[in-house]
N, C-alpha and C positions, 0 to 999 in steps of 0.2 A: 613598430618601426617601419618606416617607408622603404619598400624594397626597390622602388624606381628612382633613379637619379637622372635629371635632365642632362642632355649631352653637353651643353655649355657649362654645366656645373661639375662635370665628371673630371677625374684626374687625367683621363685619356686626352680630352680636349686641352687641358692645361699644359700637359707635356708637349703635345703637338704644337700648340700656340707658342710655347717657349722656343721650340726648335725653329719654327717658321720665323719668329721675330728675330732670333739670333741670325738666321740666314739672311733675312732682309736687311738687317742693320749692317751685316758684313758686306753684302753686295752694294749697299748704298755708300758705305765708306770707301770701298774699293772703287766704285764707279765715280764718286766725286773726285777722288785722287787721280783716277785715270783720265777723266775729262779735263781736269785742270792741267795735268801734265801734257796731255795731247794738245790742248789749246796753246799752252806756253811754247811747246816745241814747234808747232806750226807757225806761230807768230814770229818766233825767233828765226825760223827757216825763211819766212817771208821777208823779214827785215834784212836778213843777209842777202836775200835775192835782189831786193830793191836798192841796196846800198850802191852808190857810185864808186867805181874803183879809184884808188888813190891817185893813179896817174891822171885820171880824168879831172879830178878836183884840182890837181896841181896845174894841169894845162889850163883849166878855166880861170884859176886865180891869176896865172901869168898873162893870159889874154886880157882879163879885166883891168890889169894894171896899165895896159896900153890904151890910149884914147883914139886910135885910128879906126876908120870904118872897116878896114880889112880885118882888124882884130875882132870886131863884132860878128863879122861873117864867119870867122873861124870858130867863134863860140857856138853859133847856130849849127855849123857843120859838125862840131864835136857832139852836141847833144842829139843831133839827128842820127849819128853813127852808133849811139848807145842802143843795143838790142837785147840786153838782159832784163830790161824792165818792160813787161807787157801790160797793156791796158792801164797806162799811167800818164799823168800830166807832169811836165818838168818846166820849171821857170828859172831863168838865170837873172838875178837882180844885182845891179851894181851897188856901190856904197851910197849913191844918192837916192836909191830906192826906185830907179827906173828899170823896167823890164828890158833886158838886153836880148834875150833869146827865149823862145817858147816852143814847146813840143806838147801837143795834145792829140786826142783821138780825132778831133775835127779838122786838124791841120790848119787851124785858124791862126793868123798872125796879126790880128787887129790890135792886140794889146801891146805889141812890141813898141818900145820907145815911150810908153806911158808909165806914169808912176804907179807902183803897186798900192793897192788899198788894204792889203793884208797886214794887219798890225803885228802878227806873229813874226813875219819876215823882218819888219823894221826892228822888232825887239832882238832878234838874233843878230842882225847887223850891228846893233848898238852894243849888245852884251858880248858878242863873239862866242856864244854857247849854242851848241847843237840842241835842237828840239825835235822830239818825236811824239806822235799822238795817233790814237786810233779812235775814229768817230763813227757813230751810227745815227742814221736818220731814215725816215720812211721814204724820202724821195730819192736819195743817192745810195741808200744802203750802207754797207760798211766799207770804210776806206782807211788807208794808212797814210799819214802825213809825216814827212821828214824834212826839216829845214836845217841845212848844214852851212855854216859860215865858210867863206873862201878867204884864205889868209895868204898874203904875199909876203915874202921875206926880202927886206932891203937891209942888208948888213945884219946888225944885231936886232933890228926892230921887225916885229911881225904886225902887219897892217891888214885889217879886214877890208877887202876890196869888193865884197859882195856876198851873195848867198845863193844856194841851190835849193829850190823848193820842189819837192817830189811828192806827188799825191797819187797813191796806187790803190786800185780797187781790190778789196779783200773778200768779196762775196763768194768767190770760188773757194777761198780758204775755209770760210765758215760753213760753206755747203759741204765741203769734204769732212769738216769736223762733225757737222750734224749727221751726216751719213754714218760716220763711225759710231757716234753716240746712239743712233737708232739701232744699229746692229748690236751694240752692247746692251741696249735696253731689251731688245728681243731675246738676246742670249740670257740676260738676267731674268726675264720673265719665265723663260723656259726652265732655267735653273731653279727659280723659285717654286714653280709648279711641281717639278720633279722632287725638290726638297720637301715640299709640303706633303706629297704622297709618301715619300720615304719617312718623313716625320710621323705621319699617321700610322704607317706600318710599324715603325719602331715603338711609338707610344702604345699601340695596341699590344705589341709583343710584351711590353713592360707591364701594362696594366691588366692584361688578361689574367695572370696569376693573382694579382691583387684583387680583381673582381671576384674570382672564384673563392679566394680566402674570405672576402667580405660576405659572399653568400653562405659560406660555411659558418662564419661567425653568427650570421642572422639565424641560421638553422639551430645552432647551438643555443642561442638566446631563447629560441622558441621551444627548446627541449628535444630537438632532433639531433642525435649524435651519430646517425648511421652513415652520413656522407664522408667522403675523403677528398682532399684537395689534390689535383694532379700536379706532379713535380715535373716541370719542363726542363730544368737545368740544375746544375750543381752550384750555381752562384748564390749570392745572398738571398735572392727571391726563392730559389729552390730550398735553401736551408730554412727560410721562413715558412715555406709550405710544409716541410717536414715537421717543423715545430708546431704548426697549427694542427696537423694531423695527430701528433703526439698529445697536444693539449686536448683535442677532442676526445681521445681515448681516456685520458686521465680524468677529464671533467665528467665523462659518462660514468666511469668507475666511482668517482667521488659522489656523483648524483645518486647512483644506485645505493652506495653505502649510506648516504644521507637519508634517502627514502626508506631504506631498511631500518635505520636507527629511528627515524620519525615514526614509522609504522610500529616498531617495537615499543617506542615510548607511548604512542597513542594506545596500543594494546594494553600496556602496563597501566596507564592512567585509567583506561575504561574499565579494566578488570579489578582495579583497586577498590577495596571496601572503604578505604579512607578517602575523604574528599581532598582534592588538591586544587589550589587557586594560586596562579602566578600573576604578578603585576609588573609594569614598567617602573621607572624611577619616580614617576609622578603619582603612582598609586592606581593607575587605570588597569582594569582586568585585561590580561592577554591570553591566559589559559585557564580553563575550568573544566574538570572532568564530570562525568555523569553522576558520580557519587556526591560531589559537592553540590551539583544542581538539585539532586533529590534532598539533601540535607537542608539546603537553604530555600527550597521550594521556588526556584527561579529557573528560567530557561537561559540558553547560552546568549541569545541576542540581547536580552535584557541585562544580563550580567556584564556584557562587554560595554554597556553604556553607563555603568556605575563605577564608583571607586570602591576599594576594598573595605574601608571603614563603614561606608554606607551599606555595602552588601552584607557585612557581618552584623550590622545594627549596633555598632559601638561608636558611632560618630559623635554621640553626645558626650562621651567621656574620654575618647582617645582620638588623636589625629594620626595621619599617616607618618608624620615626622616623629611622633612618639614611638611608633612601631619600628622605625628605622634606628632609633637610638636605644630602644629597649625591646628585646625579642622574647620576653618572658611569656610563658603560656598563659592563656586566658580561657575562662569558661564562658561559653556563649549559649544562650537559650533562644533560638529563633522561634518564629511563630509556629503554631501547631500545623502539622502536615494535613494532607487531604483526609486522613483517617481520624483526625482530631487528637493525635498523640503529640505530646510535647517532647521535643528532643533536647538532650543536653550534650553539647559538643565541646570538646577540648581542642583549642586552636594553638598549634605550635608554629612559630615563625622562624624563618631563616633568610639571610640576605643573599642576593645573587650578585657576585662580584666578578670583575675581570681580573686578568693576571696583574694589572697595575694597581688593583685594590679599589678601582672605581665602582661604586654601587650602581647597578643597572636595574634593580628591582627587588622584589620580595616574594618568597614562597610561603604560603600558608597551608598547613596540613590539618585537616579537620578529622578528629576521631570521635566516633559515636560512643559516648560513655554513659548513655542512658541506661542500658542494661546493667552495666557495672555499678552505677549509682543505685539502681533499683535493687541489685543483689546486696550491695552494702546496707541499704536501708532495710531490706528484708532480713538480713542477718542480724542487724541490731534489733529489729522488731521481734525476730524469732527468739533471740536470747532474752529479750525483755518479757515476751509472752510466756516462754517456758518458765522463766524465773517466777513470774507472777502466778501462773497456773499451779506451779508446785508449792509456792509459798502459802497459798490459801489453804490447801488440805493439810500441809505440814503444820501450819499454825493451829488448825483445828485439832490435829492429832496431839500436838504438844499441850494444848489446853486441857483436852480430855485426859491425857496421861498424867499430867500434873494433878488434876482433880482426883483421879483414882489413887495416885500415890499419897495424896493427902488424907486418904481414908475412905473415899467414896466407894472403893471396891468392896467394902463391907456392907454397903447399902444394897439390899437384895432387889430393890426396885430401880434404883438409879444406875447401878453398875451394868446391868444388861443393856440399858439404853445407850450408855456411853460406849460399850464394847461394839454395839451394832453400828454406831456412827463411825468408830475407828475402822471397822471392817469395810464400810461403804467408801470411806475416803481412801483407804488403802487400795481397794479394788479400782477406784477411779484413777489413782496414780498409776496402777499397773496397766490399766487400759490406755492411759496417756503415753506411758513409756513404750508399750507395745505398738501403739500407733506411730510414735516417733521412729521406732525401729523399722516399721514397715516403710515409712516414707524415706528413711535413710537408705534402705535396700533399693528402693526404686531410684533414688538419686544416684546411687553408685552402680546401678545396673546389675545388682546381684540377686534381685527378687526372682524367684523361680515361678514360671508359668507352666502349669501342667494342663495342656490342652486336651479336651475331649470333644467328640462330636455329640452334641446335645440337641434334643428336640426342645426348642426354646419355649414353645407353647406350654408344654408340660412342666418345664423348668420354672417358668414364671408363675404358673398356677400353683406349683408346689410352694414357692416362697409366699405367695399371697394367702394360701391356705394356712400357713403357719402364723401369719399375722392376724388372720381371722380368729385363730385359736387363742393367740395371746390377748387380743382385745377382749374376747369373751371371758377369759380367765380373770383379767384385771377387773372387768365389770362385776363378775360373780364375787370376787374377793371383797371389793368395795361394798357391794350390796349386803354381803354377809356381815361385814363389820359395821354396817349402818353409816357408811361414809358416802358423800356425794361422788359421782363419777360422770365422765363424759361418754357420750354415745358417738361412736364412729361407724361408718359403713364404707366398705370397699366395693367399688363398681368396676366391673371388668368389661372391656370392649376389645375383643381379640379377633384376629383373622381366623377363618375356619381351617385353613390348610396348615400342615405341619411345616415348621421352619427349622431346618437342621443347620446348626451353627457350631463352629469350633471355638470353644471358650474354656477357661479354667473355672469350673463350677464353684469351687470354694471362694475364689477371689471375686467372681462376679456376684455371688450371694452376698459377700461382705459389702460390695459397692451398692447393690440394690437395697440392702438392709439399712445402710446409712441414709439413703434418700427417703425410704419409707418411714424411718424413725423420725426424720425431720418433718415429713408430712403429717404424721400423727401428733407430734409435739405441738405444731403450730396451727393445727386445724381447730376450729371452734366446736363447741358442744353441738352435736347433731350434724356435724359436717360430713361430707362425702369425699372420699379419696378415689379419683377416677384413674384407673390404670388401662392404658391402651397398648396394643401390639399390632403393628402393621408391617408390611414389607414393600420395598421397591424392587427394581430390577437387580440392584447390587447390594442393598443394605436392608436390615430390619430396623425399624424405628420403635423404640419403647418410650412411653411417656407416663409420668406420674403427676397428677394435678391435684392440688389441695385447694381449700377455700379459706386459707388463713389470711393473715394481715398483708401478705405480699412483701416484696422487696423493693425499696426505693431505686429509681433509675441509676442514681449515682453509685449504688453499691453492687449493681449487677455484675460488673467486671471483676469484682473482688470476692465474690461469694465462695470461690474455689481456692482462695489463698489460705495459707495455714494460720490458724488461730484467729481468723477474721470472723466476727460476729456482727450481724446487723443490729441485734438488740443484745448487748453484752450482759446486762443485768439479768434479763430473762433467761438467757442461755445458760449462765452459771447456775441460776436457781433450778433449772431443769437438768443440771448435771452434764451439760455439753462441754466438750474440750475445744471445739473449733477446728478439729482435724478430720472429721468424718467426710465432708465433701472433698477435701484435698486428697484423702486416700481413695475415694471413689473415682476421682478424675485420673489419678495415677494408674489405678487398676484398669479402667476402661481404655485409656490410651495405650497401655502396655499390650493390650489385645487387639490393637488396630482400630479401636473405636473412637468415638467422640462424644462429649457430653456438654450440654449447654442449658441455659434456663431462660424462660420468658416470664415476666412478672409485672404486675402493677399493684401499687399500694391499695390495700383494702379489697382486692379482687383475687387474691390467691396467687399461687406460683405453679409453673409447669416445668418439670425437669425432663429433658430429652436425652436419650441414649441411642446412638446409632452404632451398629456393628456390621462388619463385612459379612456378606451372605451370598451363597452360590445357590441359585434356584434349581440347578440340576442335581444337587445333593439330595439323595433320598434317605440317607441315614440307615439306622439299624435299631437294635434294642437299646433302650436306655432305662435304667432303674429309676422309676419315679419315686421310689422310697428312699432315694439318696438322702 
């Protein structure tokens, strides 16, 4: 907004100009009327002054009625005696148009006895009507002409016997009028100047509060509500100034409330885990919070340049008008995020309406249902896997029991074999149920962790010594029975210093046993299982590497899922339940650790376990024979 206004465009100039124009128009009207009245009055006064008295005109008419020379001398004497007409010419003309007597400024009598050449005198003698005229010319100036017929009464008849021609100089009259007009003009000019000054002062007094209110309005428009308008009086402008001050306070309060509400809304939107997208009535994006930007993998600037259906990726099947008419929820699967995970979003829509019911836009709330869908799928898969895993041994048990009931129990060679299978399947189901119970306790948070300070070097060596013994016993049994057997070797790469770690020995043994059992199962004949133990500043790192078939890249993220097997047929053949790695993961994470795997097909796998470690801990006695 332009804060500067030119003087000629300001209201102060306009108010002053109006006052001055009104004053000038008033003075002009009064002056015109005054000059006209003055002129009329002076002319009338001059006319009265130059008029011949009635007794003179009567005497002249009586003398003209006589034709004697004495009479003409009487006429000349009469007009010579007239003293009320100064600076004037007088002619007495008889009815025949001859100049009988003459009086002028030059005292010239040359025209006496001659016929007059003035047609106006002849017209007056002929018509008997008086004529007056005011003439102006550059040579003679202004003068007044009066031609009066002289009438003689003979009985009942009135006869025009001549005329009196009076020509009087009016220069002095108009000079007096011009002097008075000049005085009036000077007075009017002075009055106009004083009026202009007064008008400017009055206009400034009127416009000063308006100018201050304008400045305050500009400050308010720019967001500054600190100023106050000065109240000069208690009139309408004063009341308006009070109203502006009150308005400034109210607007500031409303602005603060609006800013607070906006900040609260922005805070709520930014802290919401759900995505929120708002549009105008044409479908253009007007609001999008950070959660929605993350869900849709888009920045705010890009989002504001798109329409809602394009942003959600549903423009091929749904238009914005469809969303306005039908706000049913929709499932949206945007492109994979930066980590390569595919999201599943549930979009709920709601109309934005005014009090009149006019729709001004649409709000879309995005819920991340990826985990919920995953949990639902995992639950269905879990039920399916448990059912399948239990059905296989139960089917075997049923078959063997039915065979025994049919008389096979009497067969001394067949019955022991059947009973051994029944025992193995029963133990397998017990292990599966126990594993499921362990996982259930971890899920519910009821699993007990009995922490002890353990020298992890000795603890890990103790576990590996046990596996060395198991491998040797299995090989000795197979060799004694004349059966083929695999040869395994366990290689140890340990740090030389003692690593004292707080763990639950039982549960950590169970976790490491599960990983070692998998390494032994999937290692080829003559393979080497390499076990390493190192420490960093805050963690110890344990790794177990086999030389087996490895794990495909697509299965790496799921090897710790329950009942998940890379090679299902081989796993079942070797008696696996698909729960061992899941239990290991739960156990390790329950003790503040982390487990992960690196693998390549046909190049083996390496399982890593990291546990929190305090290098300052020196420990104490730990029973290696645990």
